[in-house]
PQR file of N, CA, C, O and H, with PARSE charges and radii, in Angstrom:
ATOM      1  N   UNK A   1      21.574 -16.645  13.958 -0.4000 1.5000
ATOM      2  CA  UNK A   1      21.487 -16.781  13.255 -0.0000 2.0000
ATOM      3  C   UNK A   1      21.318 -14.878  12.717  0.5500 1.7000
ATOM      4  O   UNK A   1      20.402 -14.743  11.905 -0.5500 1.4000
ATOM      5  N   UNK A   2      22.029 -13.586  13.059 -0.4000 1.5000
ATOM      6  CA  UNK A   2      21.347 -12.566  12.906 -0.0000 2.0000
ATOM      7  C   UNK A   2      21.857 -12.073  11.087  0.5500 1.7000
ATOM      8  O   UNK A   2      22.955 -12.138  10.534 -0.5500 1.4000
ATOM      9  H   UNK A   2      22.773 -13.696  13.719  0.4000 1.0000
ATOM     10  N   UNK A   3      21.117 -11.811  10.811 -0.4000 1.5000
ATOM     11  CA  UNK A   3      20.884 -10.857   8.745 -0.0000 2.0000
ATOM     12  C   UNK A   3      20.623  -9.696   8.755  0.5500 1.7000
ATOM     13  O   UNK A   3      19.568  -9.078   8.894 -0.5500 1.4000
ATOM     14  H   UNK A   3      20.225 -11.758  11.261  0.4000 1.0000
ATOM     15  N   UNK A   4      22.569  -9.151   8.458 -0.4000 1.5000
ATOM     16  CA  UNK A   4      21.839  -7.683   7.651 -0.0000 2.0000
ATOM     17  C   UNK A   4      21.495  -7.431   6.936  0.5500 1.7000
ATOM     18  O   UNK A   4      21.424  -8.192   5.971 -0.5500 1.4000
ATOM     19  H   UNK A   4      23.426  -9.654   8.345  0.4000 1.0000
ATOM     20  N   UNK A   5      20.926  -5.869   6.903 -0.4000 1.5000
ATOM     21  CA  UNK A   5      20.242  -5.465   6.003 -0.0000 2.0000
ATOM     22  C   UNK A   5      21.258  -4.817   5.690  0.5500 1.7000
ATOM     23  O   UNK A   5      22.217  -4.280   6.245 -0.5500 1.4000
ATOM     24  H   UNK A   5      20.983  -5.251   7.687  0.4000 1.0000
ATOM     25  N   UNK A   6      20.563  -5.087   3.949 -0.4000 1.5000
ATOM     26  CA  UNK A   6      21.808  -4.336   2.590 -0.0000 2.0000
ATOM     27  C   UNK A   6      20.912  -2.841   3.218  0.5500 1.7000
ATOM     28  O   UNK A   6      20.007  -2.806   4.052 -0.5500 1.4000
ATOM     29  H   UNK A   6      19.784  -5.523   3.497  0.4000 1.0000
ATOM     30  N   UNK A   7      21.644  -1.558   2.365 -0.4000 1.5000
ATOM     31  CA  UNK A   7      21.517  -0.336   2.143 -0.0000 2.0000
ATOM     32  C   UNK A   7      20.659  -0.808   1.274  0.5500 1.7000
ATOM     33  O   UNK A   7      20.553  -1.916   0.748 -0.5500 1.4000
ATOM     34  H   UNK A   7      22.379  -1.586   1.687  0.4000 1.0000
ATOM     35  N   UNK A   8      19.732   0.690   1.136 -0.4000 1.5000
ATOM     36  CA  UNK A   8      18.903   1.095   0.684 -0.0000 2.0000
ATOM     37  C   UNK A   8      19.057   1.598  -0.927  0.5500 1.7000
ATOM     38  O   UNK A   8      19.136   2.818  -1.065 -0.5500 1.4000
ATOM     39  H   UNK A   8      19.818   1.590   1.563  0.4000 1.0000
ATOM     40  N   UNK A   9      19.123   0.491  -2.584 -0.4000 1.5000
ATOM     41  CA  UNK A   9      18.948   1.086  -4.306 -0.0000 2.0000
ATOM     42  C   UNK A   9      18.199   0.943  -4.431  0.5500 1.7000
ATOM     43  O   UNK A   9      17.491   0.021  -4.025 -0.5500 1.4000
ATOM     44  H   UNK A   9      19.058  -0.501  -2.472  0.4000 1.0000
ATOM     45  N   UNK A  10      17.890   2.139  -5.319 -0.4000 1.5000
ATOM     46  CA  UNK A  10      15.553   2.077  -5.819 -0.0000 2.0000
ATOM     47  C   UNK A  10      16.390   2.178  -6.970  0.5500 1.7000
ATOM     48  O   UNK A  10      15.897   2.955  -7.787 -0.5500 1.4000
ATOM     49  H   UNK A  10      18.465   2.888  -5.649  0.4000 1.0000
ATOM     50  N   UNK A  11      17.909   1.480  -7.486 -0.4000 1.5000
ATOM     51  CA  UNK A  11      17.880   1.279  -8.972 -0.0000 2.0000
ATOM     52  C   UNK A  11      17.949  -0.437  -8.695  0.5500 1.7000
ATOM     53  O   UNK A  11      18.442  -1.053  -9.640 -0.5500 1.4000
ATOM     54  H   UNK A  11      18.309   0.849  -6.822  0.4000 1.0000
ATOM     55  N   UNK A  12      17.501  -1.295  -7.482 -0.4000 1.5000
ATOM     56  CA  UNK A  12      17.242  -3.031  -8.032 -0.0000 2.0000
ATOM     57  C   UNK A  12      15.858  -2.901  -7.571  0.5500 1.7000
ATOM     58  O   UNK A  12      16.059  -3.444  -6.485 -0.5500 1.4000
ATOM     59  H   UNK A  12      17.100  -0.794  -6.715  0.4000 1.0000
ATOM     60  N   UNK A  13      15.092  -2.723  -7.551 -0.4000 1.5000
ATOM     61  CA  UNK A  13      13.991  -1.913  -8.592 -0.0000 2.0000
ATOM     62  C   UNK A  13      13.122  -1.927  -9.422  0.5500 1.7000
ATOM     63  O   UNK A  13      12.952  -0.747  -9.727 -0.5500 1.4000
ATOM     64  H   UNK A  13      14.928  -2.282  -8.433  0.4000 1.0000
ATOM     65  N   UNK A  14      12.273  -2.714 -10.140 -0.4000 1.5000
ATOM     66  CA  UNK A  14      11.808  -2.796 -10.715 -0.0000 2.0000
ATOM     67  C   UNK A  14      11.223  -1.977 -11.558  0.5500 1.7000
ATOM     68  O   UNK A  14      10.231  -1.610 -10.928 -0.5500 1.4000
ATOM     69  H   UNK A  14      12.411  -3.673  -9.893  0.4000 1.0000
ATOM     70  N   UNK A  15      11.186  -1.078 -13.324 -0.4000 1.5000
ATOM     71  CA  UNK A  15      11.135  -0.031 -13.069 -0.0000 2.0000
ATOM     72  C   UNK A  15       9.766   0.565 -13.023  0.5500 1.7000
ATOM     73  O   UNK A  15       9.783   1.795 -13.085 -0.5500 1.4000
ATOM     74  H   UNK A  15      11.992  -1.377 -13.836  0.4000 1.0000
ATOM     75  N   UNK A  16       8.847   0.140 -12.950 -0.4000 1.5000
ATOM     76  CA  UNK A  16       7.040   0.226 -13.620 -0.0000 2.0000
ATOM     77  C   UNK A  16       7.083   1.030 -11.659  0.5500 1.7000
ATOM     78  O   UNK A  16       6.577   2.136 -11.466 -0.5500 1.4000
ATOM     79  H   UNK A  16       8.832  -0.858 -12.899  0.4000 1.0000
ATOM     80  N   UNK A  17       8.044  -0.129  -9.957 -0.4000 1.5000
ATOM     81  CA  UNK A  17       8.210   0.764  -9.480 -0.0000 2.0000
ATOM     82  C   UNK A  17       8.731   1.714  -8.493  0.5500 1.7000
ATOM     83  O   UNK A  17       8.443   2.263  -7.429 -0.5500 1.4000
ATOM     84  H   UNK A  17       8.455  -1.027 -10.114  0.4000 1.0000
ATOM     85  N   UNK A  18       9.755   1.620  -9.497 -0.4000 1.5000
ATOM     86  CA  UNK A  18      10.909   3.071  -9.978 -0.0000 2.0000
ATOM     87  C   UNK A  18      10.039   4.528 -10.783  0.5500 1.7000
ATOM     88  O   UNK A  18      10.716   5.553 -10.866 -0.5500 1.4000
ATOM     89  H   UNK A  18       9.989   1.175 -10.361  0.4000 1.0000
ATOM     90  N   UNK A  19       9.165   4.553 -11.119 -0.4000 1.5000
ATOM     91  CA  UNK A  19       8.461   5.117 -12.346 -0.0000 2.0000
ATOM     92  C   UNK A  19       6.897   5.761 -11.813  0.5500 1.7000
ATOM     93  O   UNK A  19       6.324   6.825 -12.044 -0.5500 1.4000
ATOM     94  H   UNK A  19       8.616   3.720 -11.052  0.4000 1.0000
ATOM     95  N   UNK A  20       6.544   4.553 -10.996 -0.4000 1.5000
ATOM     96  CA  UNK A  20       5.473   4.847 -10.276 -0.0000 2.0000
ATOM     97  C   UNK A  20       6.074   5.889  -8.731  0.5500 1.7000
ATOM     98  O   UNK A  20       5.251   6.720  -8.346 -0.5500 1.4000
ATOM     99  H   UNK A  20       7.010   3.688 -10.808  0.4000 1.0000
ATOM    100  N   UNK A  21       7.402   5.816  -7.949 -0.4000 1.5000
ATOM    101  CA  UNK A  21       7.615   6.155  -6.636 -0.0000 2.0000
ATOM    102  C   UNK A  21       7.823   8.066  -6.969  0.5500 1.7000
ATOM    103  O   UNK A  21       7.634   9.030  -6.227 -0.5500 1.4000
ATOM    104  H   UNK A  21       8.070   5.141  -8.262  0.4000 1.0000
ATOM    105  N   UNK A  22       8.359   7.952  -8.643 -0.4000 1.5000
ATOM    106  CA  UNK A  22       8.684   9.617  -8.834 -0.0000 2.0000
ATOM    107  C   UNK A  22       7.113  10.049  -8.630  0.5500 1.7000
ATOM    108  O   UNK A  22       6.801  10.833  -7.734 -0.5500 1.4000
ATOM    109  H   UNK A  22       8.512   7.168  -9.245  0.4000 1.0000
ATOM    110  N   UNK A  23       5.853   9.309  -9.797 -0.4000 1.5000
ATOM    111  CA  UNK A  23       5.438   9.921  -9.547 -0.0000 2.0000
ATOM    112  C   UNK A  23       4.883  10.794  -8.564  0.5500 1.7000
ATOM    113  O   UNK A  23       4.778  12.015  -8.676 -0.5500 1.4000
ATOM    114  H   UNK A  23       6.106   8.672 -10.525  0.4000 1.0000
ATOM    115  N   UNK A  24       4.448   9.921  -7.355 -0.4000 1.5000
ATOM    116  CA  UNK A  24       4.760   9.682  -6.050 -0.0000 2.0000
ATOM    117  C   UNK A  24       5.138  10.540  -5.656  0.5500 1.7000
ATOM    118  O   UNK A  24       4.393  10.782  -4.707 -0.5500 1.4000
ATOM    119  H   UNK A  24       4.534   8.929  -7.264  0.4000 1.0000
ATOM    120  N   UNK A  25       6.166  11.591  -5.731 -0.4000 1.5000
ATOM    121  CA  UNK A  25       7.019  11.398  -5.105 -0.0000 2.0000
ATOM    122  C   UNK A  25       7.261  13.423  -5.682  0.5500 1.7000
ATOM    123  O   UNK A  25       8.106  14.179  -5.203 -0.5500 1.4000
ATOM    124  H   UNK A  25       6.772  11.395  -6.502  0.4000 1.0000
ATOM    125  N   UNK A  26       5.813  13.933  -7.214 -0.4000 1.5000
ATOM    126  CA  UNK A  26       5.975  15.176  -7.191 -0.0000 2.0000
ATOM    127  C   UNK A  26       5.028  15.908  -7.189  0.5500 1.7000
ATOM    128  O   UNK A  26       4.885  17.122  -7.336 -0.5500 1.4000
ATOM    129  H   UNK A  26       5.127  13.319  -7.602  0.4000 1.0000
ATOM    130  N   UNK A  27       3.814  14.372  -6.855 -0.4000 1.5000
ATOM    131  CA  UNK A  27       2.337  15.234  -6.513 -0.0000 2.0000
ATOM    132  C   UNK A  27       2.117  14.688  -5.460  0.5500 1.7000
ATOM    133  O   UNK A  27       1.106  13.991  -5.545 -0.5500 1.4000
ATOM    134  H   UNK A  27       3.930  13.386  -6.736  0.4000 1.0000
ATOM    135  N   UNK A  28       2.819  14.654  -3.991 -0.4000 1.5000
ATOM    136  CA  UNK A  28       2.572  14.262  -3.588 -0.0000 2.0000
ATOM    137  C   UNK A  28       3.107  15.472  -1.661  0.5500 1.7000
ATOM    138  O   UNK A  28       3.174  15.169  -0.469 -0.5500 1.4000
ATOM    139  H   UNK A  28       3.641  15.221  -3.923  0.4000 1.0000
ATOM    140  N   UNK A  29       3.250  16.279  -2.160 -0.4000 1.5000
ATOM    141  CA  UNK A  29       3.179  17.557  -1.157 -0.0000 2.0000
ATOM    142  C   UNK A  29       2.371  18.272  -2.541  0.5500 1.7000
ATOM    143  O   UNK A  29       3.176  19.172  -2.302 -0.5500 1.4000
ATOM    144  H   UNK A  29       3.196  16.525  -3.128  0.4000 1.0000
ATOM    145  N   UNK A  30       1.788  18.618  -3.420 -0.4000 1.5000
ATOM    146  CA  UNK A  30       0.643  19.573  -3.787 -0.0000 2.0000
ATOM    147  C   UNK A  30      -0.515  19.074  -2.778  0.5500 1.7000
ATOM    148  O   UNK A  30      -1.055  19.865  -2.004 -0.5500 1.4000
ATOM    149  H   UNK A  30       1.134  17.886  -3.614  0.4000 1.0000
ATOM    150  N   UNK A  31      -0.745  18.158  -2.821 -0.4000 1.5000
ATOM    151  CA  UNK A  31      -2.241  16.589  -2.425 -0.0000 2.0000
ATOM    152  C   UNK A  31      -1.561  17.894  -0.925  0.5500 1.7000
ATOM    153  O   UNK A  31      -1.761  19.085  -0.685 -0.5500 1.4000
ATOM    154  H   UNK A  31      -0.306  17.516  -3.449  0.4000 1.0000
ATOM    155  N   UNK A  32      -0.832  16.912  -0.346 -0.4000 1.5000
ATOM    156  CA  UNK A  32      -0.371  17.244   0.967 -0.0000 2.0000
ATOM    157  C   UNK A  32      -1.108  19.087   0.958  0.5500 1.7000
ATOM    158  O   UNK A  32      -2.338  19.075   0.981 -0.5500 1.4000
ATOM    159  H   UNK A  32      -0.670  15.945  -0.541  0.4000 1.0000
ATOM    160  N   UNK A  33      -0.456  20.547   0.926 -0.4000 1.5000
ATOM    161  CA  UNK A  33      -0.327  21.257   0.484 -0.0000 2.0000
ATOM    162  C   UNK A  33      -2.551  21.641   0.571  0.5500 1.7000
ATOM    163  O   UNK A  33      -3.300  22.332   1.262 -0.5500 1.4000
ATOM    164  H   UNK A  33       0.544  20.557   0.908  0.4000 1.0000
ATOM    165  N   UNK A  34      -2.654  20.907  -0.310 -0.4000 1.5000
ATOM    166  CA  UNK A  34      -4.374  20.894  -0.465 -0.0000 2.0000
ATOM    167  C   UNK A  34      -5.434  20.060   0.395  0.5500 1.7000
ATOM    168  O   UNK A  34      -6.547  20.517   0.657 -0.5500 1.4000
ATOM    169  H   UNK A  34      -2.045  20.346  -0.871  0.4000 1.0000
ATOM    170  N   UNK A  35      -5.034  18.900   0.779 -0.4000 1.5000
ATOM    171  CA  UNK A  35      -5.003  18.558   1.338 -0.0000 2.0000
ATOM    172  C   UNK A  35      -5.630  19.322   3.259  0.5500 1.7000
ATOM    173  O   UNK A  35      -6.552  18.801   3.888 -0.5500 1.4000
ATOM    174  H   UNK A  35      -4.130  18.529   0.566  0.4000 1.0000
ATOM    175  N   UNK A  36      -4.827  20.564   3.764 -0.4000 1.5000
ATOM    176  CA  UNK A  36      -4.645  20.574   4.557 -0.0000 2.0000
ATOM    177  C   UNK A  36      -5.483  21.723   4.537  0.5500 1.7000
ATOM    178  O   UNK A  36      -6.556  21.598   5.127 -0.5500 1.4000
ATOM    179  H   UNK A  36      -4.079  20.987   3.253  0.4000 1.0000
ATOM    180  N   UNK A  37      -5.137  23.276   3.761 -0.4000 1.5000
ATOM    181  CA  UNK A  37      -6.304  23.923   3.764 -0.0000 2.0000
ATOM    182  C   UNK A  37      -7.946  23.867   4.047  0.5500 1.7000
ATOM    183  O   UNK A  37      -8.841  24.425   4.683 -0.5500 1.4000
ATOM    184  H   UNK A  37      -4.265  23.378   3.282  0.4000 1.0000
ATOM    185  N   UNK A  38      -7.625  22.538   2.897 -0.4000 1.5000
ATOM    186  CA  UNK A  38      -9.367  21.420   2.726 -0.0000 2.0000
ATOM    187  C   UNK A  38      -9.630  21.827   4.429  0.5500 1.7000
ATOM    188  O   UNK A  38     -10.447  22.529   5.025 -0.5500 1.4000
ATOM    189  H   UNK A  38      -6.898  22.084   2.381  0.4000 1.0000
ATOM    190  N   UNK A  39      -8.346  20.888   4.863 -0.4000 1.5000
ATOM    191  CA  UNK A  39      -8.816  20.257   6.494 -0.0000 2.0000
ATOM    192  C   UNK A  39      -8.871  21.445   7.511  0.5500 1.7000
ATOM    193  O   UNK A  39      -9.252  21.312   8.674 -0.5500 1.4000
ATOM    194  H   UNK A  39      -7.682  20.318   4.378  0.4000 1.0000
ATOM    195  N   UNK A  40      -8.536  22.378   7.066 -0.4000 1.5000
ATOM    196  CA  UNK A  40      -9.010  23.921   7.650 -0.0000 2.0000
ATOM    197  C   UNK A  40      -9.826  24.824   8.047  0.5500 1.7000
ATOM    198  O   UNK A  40     -10.077  25.518   9.032 -0.5500 1.4000
ATOM    199  H   UNK A  40      -8.227  22.486   6.122  0.4000 1.0000
ATOM    200  N   UNK A  41     -10.433  24.461   6.204 -0.4000 1.5000
ATOM    201  CA  UNK A  41     -11.064  24.840   6.269 -0.0000 2.0000
ATOM    202  C   UNK A  41     -12.969  24.401   6.947  0.5500 1.7000
ATOM    203  O   UNK A  41     -13.955  24.815   7.557 -0.5500 1.4000
ATOM    204  H   UNK A  41     -10.229  23.897   5.404  0.4000 1.0000
ATOM    205  N   UNK A  42     -12.490  23.535   6.383 -0.4000 1.5000
ATOM    206  CA  UNK A  42     -14.313  22.017   6.637 -0.0000 2.0000
ATOM    207  C   UNK A  42     -12.955  20.520   7.586  0.5500 1.7000
ATOM    208  O   UNK A  42     -11.918  20.010   7.161 -0.5500 1.4000
ATOM    209  H   UNK A  42     -11.689  23.199   5.887  0.4000 1.0000
ATOM    210  N   UNK A  43     -13.380  20.418   8.324 -0.4000 1.5000
ATOM    211  CA  UNK A  43     -12.166  19.866   8.816 -0.0000 2.0000
ATOM    212  C   UNK A  43     -13.214  18.151   9.771  0.5500 1.7000
ATOM    213  O   UNK A  43     -13.574  17.886  10.918 -0.5500 1.4000
ATOM    214  H   UNK A  43     -14.223  20.832   8.669  0.4000 1.0000
ATOM    215  N   UNK A  44     -13.292  17.417   8.311 -0.4000 1.5000
ATOM    216  CA  UNK A  44     -13.342  15.984   9.226 -0.0000 2.0000
ATOM    217  C   UNK A  44     -13.617  15.433   9.133  0.5500 1.7000
ATOM    218  O   UNK A  44     -14.333  15.314   8.139 -0.5500 1.4000
ATOM    219  H   UNK A  44     -13.000  17.633   7.379  0.4000 1.0000
ATOM    220  N   UNK A  45     -13.389  14.012  10.285 -0.4000 1.5000
ATOM    221  CA  UNK A  45     -12.406  13.237  10.461 -0.0000 2.0000
ATOM    222  C   UNK A  45     -11.848  11.890   9.195  0.5500 1.7000
ATOM    223  O   UNK A  45     -11.160  10.878   9.328 -0.5500 1.4000
ATOM    224  H   UNK A  45     -12.807  14.109  11.093  0.4000 1.0000
ATOM    225  N   UNK A  46     -12.555  12.523   8.000 -0.4000 1.5000
ATOM    226  CA  UNK A  46     -12.091  11.339   7.018 -0.0000 2.0000
ATOM    227  C   UNK A  46     -10.674  12.809   6.706  0.5500 1.7000
ATOM    228  O   UNK A  46      -9.624  12.387   7.192 -0.5500 1.4000
ATOM    229  H   UNK A  46     -13.115  13.345   7.892  0.4000 1.0000
ATOM    230  N   UNK A  47     -10.515  13.886   6.238 -0.4000 1.5000
ATOM    231  CA  UNK A  47      -9.841  15.092   5.787 -0.0000 2.0000
ATOM    232  C   UNK A  47      -9.017  14.906   6.608  0.5500 1.7000
ATOM    233  O   UNK A  47      -7.963  14.741   5.994 -0.5500 1.4000
ATOM    234  H   UNK A  47     -11.368  14.229   5.844  0.4000 1.0000
ATOM    235  N   UNK A  48      -8.789  14.801   8.028 -0.4000 1.5000
ATOM    236  CA  UNK A  48      -8.493  14.631   9.486 -0.0000 2.0000
ATOM    237  C   UNK A  48      -7.576  13.082   9.132  0.5500 1.7000
ATOM    238  O   UNK A  48      -6.983  12.879  10.191 -0.5500 1.4000
ATOM    239  H   UNK A  48      -9.646  14.935   8.527  0.4000 1.0000
ATOM    240  N   UNK A  49      -7.366  12.437   8.580 -0.4000 1.5000
ATOM    241  CA  UNK A  49      -6.751  11.021   8.497 -0.0000 2.0000
ATOM    242  C   UNK A  49      -6.755  10.933   7.188  0.5500 1.7000
ATOM    243  O   UNK A  49      -5.685  10.324   7.167 -0.5500 1.4000
ATOM    244  H   UNK A  49      -7.847  12.602   7.720  0.4000 1.0000
ATOM    245  N   UNK A  50      -6.990  11.000   6.243 -0.4000 1.5000
ATOM    246  CA  UNK A  50      -6.029  11.469   4.579 -0.0000 2.0000
ATOM    247  C   UNK A  50      -5.270  12.569   4.518  0.5500 1.7000
ATOM    248  O   UNK A  50      -4.707  12.769   3.442 -0.5500 1.4000
ATOM    249  H   UNK A  50      -7.859  11.495   6.260  0.4000 1.0000
ATOM    250  N   UNK A  51      -5.073  13.479   5.544 -0.4000 1.5000
ATOM    251  CA  UNK A  51      -3.465  14.339   5.813 -0.0000 2.0000
ATOM    252  C   UNK A  51      -2.995  13.690   6.034  0.5500 1.7000
ATOM    253  O   UNK A  51      -1.985  13.466   5.367 -0.5500 1.4000
ATOM    254  H   UNK A  51      -5.530  13.317   6.418  0.4000 1.0000
ATOM    255  N   UNK A  52      -3.396  12.667   7.384 -0.4000 1.5000
ATOM    256  CA  UNK A  52      -2.433  12.833   8.019 -0.0000 2.0000
ATOM    257  C   UNK A  52      -1.443  11.038   6.826  0.5500 1.7000
ATOM    258  O   UNK A  52      -0.220  11.010   6.689 -0.5500 1.4000
ATOM    259  H   UNK A  52      -4.216  12.850   7.926  0.4000 1.0000
ATOM    260  N   UNK A  53      -2.050  10.299   6.433 -0.4000 1.5000
ATOM    261  CA  UNK A  53      -1.619   9.614   4.712 -0.0000 2.0000
ATOM    262  C   UNK A  53      -0.643  10.527   4.177  0.5500 1.7000
ATOM    263  O   UNK A  53       0.552  10.231   4.186 -0.5500 1.4000
ATOM    264  H   UNK A  53      -3.043  10.322   6.544  0.4000 1.0000
ATOM    265  N   UNK A  54      -0.949  11.308   3.843 -0.4000 1.5000
ATOM    266  CA  UNK A  54      -0.605  12.108   3.016 -0.0000 2.0000
ATOM    267  C   UNK A  54       0.723  12.414   3.152  0.5500 1.7000
ATOM    268  O   UNK A  54       1.628  12.571   2.332 -0.5500 1.4000
ATOM    269  H   UNK A  54      -1.919  11.549   3.836  0.4000 1.0000
ATOM    270  N   UNK A  55       0.648  12.481   4.653 -0.4000 1.5000
ATOM    271  CA  UNK A  55       2.473  13.552   5.293 -0.0000 2.0000
ATOM    272  C   UNK A  55       3.097  11.826   5.122  0.5500 1.7000
ATOM    273  O   UNK A  55       3.966  11.380   4.372 -0.5500 1.4000
ATOM    274  H   UNK A  55      -0.087  12.353   5.318  0.4000 1.0000
ATOM    275  N   UNK A  56       2.336  11.224   6.039 -0.4000 1.5000
ATOM    276  CA  UNK A  56       2.545  10.017   6.224 -0.0000 2.0000
ATOM    277  C   UNK A  56       3.764   9.036   4.586  0.5500 1.7000
ATOM    278  O   UNK A  56       4.604   8.146   4.449 -0.5500 1.4000
ATOM    279  H   UNK A  56       1.630  11.586   6.648  0.4000 1.0000
ATOM    280  N   UNK A  57       2.990  10.063   3.767 -0.4000 1.5000
ATOM    281  CA  UNK A  57       4.111   8.820   2.305 -0.0000 2.0000
ATOM    282  C   UNK A  57       4.570   9.578   2.163  0.5500 1.7000
ATOM    283  O   UNK A  57       5.652   9.126   1.790 -0.5500 1.4000
ATOM    284  H   UNK A  57       2.308  10.787   3.878  0.4000 1.0000
ATOM    285  N   UNK A  58       4.718  11.320   2.143 -0.4000 1.5000
ATOM    286  CA  UNK A  58       5.161  11.889   2.009 -0.0000 2.0000
ATOM    287  C   UNK A  58       6.739  12.552   2.722  0.5500 1.7000
ATOM    288  O   UNK A  58       7.413  13.501   2.321 -0.5500 1.4000
ATOM    289  H   UNK A  58       3.839  11.687   2.446  0.4000 1.0000
ATOM    290  N   UNK A  59       6.976  11.585   3.963 -0.4000 1.5000
ATOM    291  CA  UNK A  59       7.667  11.543   4.635 -0.0000 2.0000
ATOM    292  C   UNK A  59       9.176  10.282   4.477  0.5500 1.7000
ATOM    293  O   UNK A  59      10.397  10.385   4.600 -0.5500 1.4000
ATOM    294  H   UNK A  59       6.428  10.814   4.288  0.4000 1.0000
ATOM    295  N   UNK A  60       7.874   8.771   4.034 -0.4000 1.5000
ATOM    296  CA  UNK A  60       8.103   7.551   3.740 -0.0000 2.0000
ATOM    297  C   UNK A  60       9.696   7.739   2.471  0.5500 1.7000
ATOM    298  O   UNK A  60      10.780   7.156   2.449 -0.5500 1.4000
ATOM    299  H   UNK A  60       6.883   8.687   3.934  0.4000 1.0000
ATOM    300  N   UNK A  61       9.111   8.790   1.613 -0.4000 1.5000
ATOM    301  CA  UNK A  61       9.625   8.970   0.024 -0.0000 2.0000
ATOM    302  C   UNK A  61      10.906   9.686   0.405  0.5500 1.7000
ATOM    303  O   UNK A  61      12.037   9.297   0.115 -0.5500 1.4000
ATOM    304  H   UNK A  61       8.231   9.263   1.631  0.4000 1.0000
ATOM    305  N   UNK A  62      10.564  10.897   1.161 -0.4000 1.5000
ATOM    306  CA  UNK A  62      12.246  11.394   1.436 -0.0000 2.0000
ATOM    307  C   UNK A  62      12.992  11.130   2.432  0.5500 1.7000
ATOM    308  O   UNK A  62      14.145  11.550   2.521 -0.5500 1.4000
ATOM    309  H   UNK A  62       9.645  11.214   1.397  0.4000 1.0000
ATOM    310  N   UNK A  63      12.291  10.231   3.505 -0.4000 1.5000
ATOM    311  CA  UNK A  63      13.808   9.338   4.924 -0.0000 2.0000
ATOM    312  C   UNK A  63      14.216   8.329   3.739  0.5500 1.7000
ATOM    313  O   UNK A  63      15.396   8.063   3.970 -0.5500 1.4000
ATOM    314  H   UNK A  63      11.354   9.889   3.432  0.4000 1.0000
ATOM    315  N   UNK A  64      13.822   7.654   2.607 -0.4000 1.5000
ATOM    316  CA  UNK A  64      13.579   6.798   1.345 -0.0000 2.0000
ATOM    317  C   UNK A  64      13.185   5.296   2.201  0.5500 1.7000
ATOM    318  O   UNK A  64      14.019   4.392   2.210 -0.5500 1.4000
ATOM    319  H   UNK A  64      12.864   7.870   2.420  0.4000 1.0000
ATOM    320  N   UNK A  65      11.803   5.126   2.930 -0.4000 1.5000
ATOM    321  CA  UNK A  65      10.895   4.287   3.483 -0.0000 2.0000
ATOM    322  C   UNK A  65      11.152   3.291   2.609  0.5500 1.7000
ATOM    323  O   UNK A  65      11.934   2.347   2.729 -0.5500 1.4000
ATOM    324  H   UNK A  65      11.125   5.861   2.923  0.4000 1.0000
ATOM    325  N   UNK A  66      10.162   3.682   1.390 -0.4000 1.5000
ATOM    326  CA  UNK A  66       9.668   3.306   0.371 -0.0000 2.0000
ATOM    327  C   UNK A  66       9.830   3.773  -1.598  0.5500 1.7000
ATOM    328  O   UNK A  66       9.152   3.174  -2.432 -0.5500 1.4000
ATOM    329  H   UNK A  66       9.527   4.448   1.293  0.4000 1.0000
TER
END
């Protein structure tokens, strides 16, 4: 028997999680810009991985995966 996935509703999340998500949504784009500039100037493996993580978090928030 297949279960159907309900649509994403952010109001069903606990208040602390909604607050954390809102704070991350505000700060992830400036962190991406800063990390992108840093990666262009001093490209290390850590900088590239960190930039990738920030971009994935930004996309997840944008498309409401988290």
